[in-house]
N, C-alpha and C positions, 0 to 999 in steps of 0.2 A: 073190907069186902073186895077191894081191888087186889089186895095181896092174895086172897083166897082164889080169886079168878085166875090170877097170874100163875099161882102154883098148880092150879088144876090143869093148866095146859101141858104140864110135864107128867105124863102118864108113866107109872112104873114100867121099866123095861124099854122105854122109848129113848132113842139116842138124841141128845141135845146138841145141836151144832151152833156155830156162831151166828148164822143168819136167823135162826129161830130165837136165839137170845136177843138179838136186836129187835125183832118183830114184836115179841111179847112185851118187852119193857120200854119200847119207845112210847113216849107220851105219858109215862107214869111219874114225871118229875114232881117232887114235893112229897113223895111217900117213902117211908122207911120200910121197905119190904124185907121180911125176915128170910134171907136166903140160907136155908139150912141143908137143902138137898145137895148131895155130892155132885149130882148131874149139873147143878148150877155152876159149880166150880169148873166142871169140864167145859161147859158152854163158854164161860168167861175165859178159860185157858185157851180155847181154840181161837177166840177173837183176839186175844193177846198175841198168839202165834201169827195170825194173819197181819196184825198191825206191825209186828217186828219184821215180818217179811217185806212189807211195804217200806218200812224204814230202811232196811238193808238195800232195797232196790232204788232208794233215793226218791221215792214218791212220798215226801214228808207230809204234804197236805192231806193225802188220803189216810196216812197213818195217824195223823193228828185227830181226825174226825173219830176214828175207832177208839183211840185212847181216851179222848174226852168223854165219849159215850160210856166207857167202862167206869171212869171215875164218877160220872153222874149217877149211874143206875146200880152200881155194885161197889160201893165204898168199902164193904166188908171183904172183898176179894183178898185171898191169901197172898196174892202177888201184886197188891196195890202199890207197893214201893217200886216195883219194876215198871208199872204203868206210869207212875209219876216221873220216873227217870226218863223213859223214852219220850214222854210228852215234852219234858223240859228240853231234851236234846233235839227233838223235831223243831221246836220253836227256835232253838239256837241255829239250826241249819237253815231256817227260813229267815234268818237275820232279825228275829223278834227278840232282841236281847233283854229288854226289860221284863217281858213276860217269861222268858226262859229263866232269868235270874230268880224271879219269884217262885217258879215251880221247883227249882233246885233247892231253894231255901225251905220251901214247904216240905220237900222230901227229907231234908236233914232234920228239921224240927219235929216232924210227925212220925218218923221211923228211925229213931236213934240207933237201933241195932241192925239196920239194913246193911246188906253186903254191898249195896250201891253207894254207900256214903263216900268212899274215896273218889269214885267216878263223878259224883255230884260236886265234890270239892274241886275236882279238875275242871268240871263245867264252869264253875264260878270263876276259877283262875283264867280260863279261856275268854270268858265274857269281859273280864276286866282288861285282858290283854288287847282284844279287838276293839275295845272302846277307849283305849289309850290311858287307862288307869293303871299305870305300870307299877306303882308302889303297892297298891292293893293286890295286884296280881302276884307280886313277889311274896306277899304275906301268905297267900294261899299255898304258894309253892313251898315255902319254908315249912308250913304246917304239915303238908302232905309228906314231905321227905323226912320229917322228924317222927311222925306217928305211924306211917304205913310202909315201913321198909320192906322191900321185896314185892310189893303189890304191883300188878300190871299197870295201874294208872300212873305209876311213877315215871315211865318213859315219856308219856305225854306231858307230865308236869315238868320234867327236866328239859324237854324240847321247848315248851312255851316259856319256861324260866330263862333258857338260853336265848330265845328270841327277844325277850324283854331286855336282857343285858345287852344284846346286840344293838337294839334301838337306843339304849342309853349310852352306847359307845364304850361299854365295859367289856372289851373283847376277850380278855383273859378269863373273866368269870363265865362268859358265854361259852368259850371253848371247853372249860371244865364241866359245865352243865351238859353240853352236847356229848361229851365223852361218856356220860352215864346213861345215855339212851341205849337200850338193848338192841343188839344187832338185828334181831328178827321182829322188832316192833314196826308198826306202820309209820313211825316217825324217823326211822334209821337213815334213809336216803336224804331227807330234808335236813336232818341234823348234820350229816357229813358235809353237805353242800355249804350250809351256812358257816360251819366250822372252817371250811376252806376260805370263805370270804373273810372271816375274822383274821386268819393268818395273813391274808392279803392286806387287810387294813393295818395290821401291825408290821407290814413290810417284811414278813417272814416268808419269803418266796419259796424256798425249798420245802418247808412244811406245808404250804398251801398246795404246791404241785403234788406232793405225796398224798395229801388228803383227797384231792380231786381224782387222782389216779386210783385210789382205793374205791372211790365211788363208781367210776366207769367200769371197774372190774367186777362189780356185783351183777348177779343174774337179774334179768328183767322179768319180774313175776306179775306185774300189773301195769296198766297204762300210766298211772301216776309215777311209777319208777322210771319209765322211759322218758317222761317229761323232765325229771330231775337230772337224769344221766345226760340227756341232750343239752341241758343248760350247763352241765359240767364240761362237756366237750367244747362248747362255744367259749366258755370262760378260760379253759386251758389254751384254746387257740389264741385268745387275746394275750394271755400271759406270755406264751412262746413268741408271739409277734413282737411284743415289747422287748423281749430279751434278744431278739435278732435271729431266732431259730424259725425261719419262715417256712421251710419245708415241713417241720414238725407241726407248725401252726395249721398248715393246709390239711394235714392228715386229720386233725380234729374238726376243722370246718366241714370237711366232706362227710363226717358222721352225723351232721344235722339232717334229719329227714325232710323230704320235699314238702310234706304236709304240715310241718311244724311252723308255728307263727314266727320263729326267729330265722327261718330259712333265708329270707332276703338279706338279713344282717350277715349271715354266714357267707352268702354269695359275694357281697360287697367286700367283706374281710378277705375272702379267698383271692379276689382280684387284686387287692392291695398287696397281699403277700406274694402273689405271682409277679407283680410289677417289681417288687423289691428283689426278686430272684432274676429279673430281666427275662422272665418267661412270658413274653407278651401274648403269644398265641393262647396259652392257658388263661391268661387274664381276659382276653377278648371273648373266649367261650363263656366264662363266668359272667361277664358284663352283659353279653347279649341275652343270656338266660334271665338275668335280673331285669333288663329292660322289657323283655317279653312278658314277664309276669307282673310288672309294675305299671300302674296307670300314669298318665301324664302329670297328675296332681300329687303323686307320692313323693315322699322326702328323698328317696334314693335317686330320683330321676336325673337331676342336673349333674350330680356327682358321677353317676354312672356314665352319662354321655361325655362328660369332661375326661374321665379316665380312659374311655374308649378312644377319644380323640388323641390323647397322649400316646396310647399304644400304637395307633396308626402312624403317628409321627415317628416313633422310634423304629417302626418297620419300613418307613419310607413311603407309606401310602398317604401322601399329603392331601390329595383331593378328598379321600374318605375322612381324614381328620377335619378338614374344613367343613364338611357336611355336619359332623357332630357338633362342632363349635357353633355353626349357624343355627342349629336346632336350639341350643341354649339361648342364644341371643334373641331368636324369634319368640321363644317361650316367654322371655322377660318382657319383650316389647309389646306383645299382644294383650288385648283386653284393657281393663281399667288401670290407671296408674297405681303403682305398688303402694304408695303411702295412703291413698284413699281406700284401697282394699284392706290394708292392715287396720286402718281406723274403723272400717265397717265390721271387721271380724272382732276387734276388741269390744265394740259396742254390743255385738252379738253375745260375747262371753259374759259381759256384765248383765245383760238381760236374762241369759240362761241361769246365771248364778242366783238372781233374785227369784226366778221361778223355782229353782231347786230348793232354795231356803224355805219358800212358802210350802212346797210339797213336803219337805222334811218336817215342818211343824205339824202339817196335817197328819203325817204318819204317826207322830208322837201322840196326837190326840186320839187317833184310832186305836193305837196300842194300849193307851190308858183305858179306853172303853173295854178292850179285850180283857185286861187284868181283872176288871170287875165281873167278868163273865166266866172266868175259869173256875171249875168245880173244886175249890180247895176247902170247902166245909160241907158237912152233910146238911141237906135241905131241912131235916126235922129240927135242926138246932137253931133255926131262925123263926121269927114270927110268921103267922099265916099269910099276911099281906106280902111278905118277902117271898114266900113260897110261890105265890101267884106270879110275882115278877120273875121268878126263876123260870117258870114255864115260858114266858115271853122271851127270856134271854136265850133259851135253847132254840127257839124258832128263828132267832136272828144271828146267832153266833157264827154259824157256818158262813153266812153271807159276809159277816164282818171280817173273818179271817181271809176269805177270798179277796175282799176289797183291799185289805192290807197288802196281800201278795201282788195284786194288780198295780197298786200305787207304788210299791217298791220297784217293780219292773220299770215303771215310768221314770222313777227317780234314778235308777241305774242308767237308763237310756239318756237322761239329761246329763248325767256325769260323764258318760262316754262322749256325748256331743261336745261338751265343754272341752274335754281332752283333745278331740279332733280339731276344734277351733284354735286351741293353743298351738297345736302342732302346725296348723296352717299359718299362723302368725310367724312362727319361727322359720318355717320354710320360705315364706314370702320375703322376710327380711334377709335371709341368707341368699336368696336368688340374685340379689344385686351383686354379691360377691362372685357368684358363679358366672354372671355376665362379664364381670371384669376379667376373670380367669379365661373365659372363652374368647374375649377380644384379644387377649395376649396370645392365647394358643393359635388363633387364626392368623395373627400377624406373623407369628413364628413359622407357621406352615407356609405362608406365602414367601417368607424370606428363604426357607430351606429349598423351596422350589427353584429359586434362582441359582442355587449352588450346583455346579456340575456333578453328576453322579448321584444326585439325590432324587 
């Protein structure tokens, strides 16, 4: 009867859109409705297009809701394999790796002839990579490269295979894998950058420089490309600095955009290179910019003020130099004793780690519950009492996914806070050294003031 009522809503000649598809079949869980009308395919097709658009826009949570809806109410959909693939990939993008892995395996098992099979295998390779199961990840990589020569998924497989070799410190294998990533693939810039790092690890400096130069010569077609090219400029700057080509190093440091997260590192490196060239005025400009955009508590602070003092000394501005050194000494002396502060921070890290571990366990429990709710079997294939439970699951599943996302955000914030606490410990411990340097610099400034002509 429900099926008849549902089908009666679709009058011949009436256009079926995605919204109507959702409205009519919402709440019909547990029924195997015979979808024979071609307009039903159209309605489902439009909903899939909407979901894929949300997926491409990065709104994975909203795409997930539509995709689960399709699997629930229209398992006979001719593009059900695509629905399963995009759902698995959405779960991956939301860091729900266990659920994503199950959906990829479901796709491979239930749609053996699907064109999405290589992409699903790549998805499984990526999950094993990000969860540090490197040997398993390489097994998927070898299988893909043997069975699907020429497929678009191979660029991703070679990239993640190369990254796996990189983390295993098998740099030659990594370089070989990166070399097989197609130039126009989404992985091309990342592959070139890491290949450059591999050459650097192998102390093959000319090859490393050539690789990074190839990368910075590429056109910037998307924001992600700019990020990788910026990283290449900074890395090239460091290489040239170590080789003693300070002017060349500065050319690359200047290429780092002001809004990039590594801009402060580039400013500090520029000041060091300028000092090596004895171009103290350029160094002072870079250091003042760095101090201006850095807070008193940042890691660059003491080093920037110390270098600024050194530049003033070299230019004969001894009083300015003393002011910079006094700033460092005052910073160290103010507030609670350094050892006590370090101890407090270390206790904070331990506490945060315990909270993060507890939260991680809660996430695992939540995701296990989600696994039981994913629509990977047709409702009519289970007993009636299970179909009744299926209705309840649909009512709570959206809330569960949202809760997982909220919990993951809290978990990420915890991890970030732990990192900041670690950085603070390191900086507080190093501050003692900067105080000693500042005391020496101040004494030298007073000595130079006694020399005639200085």
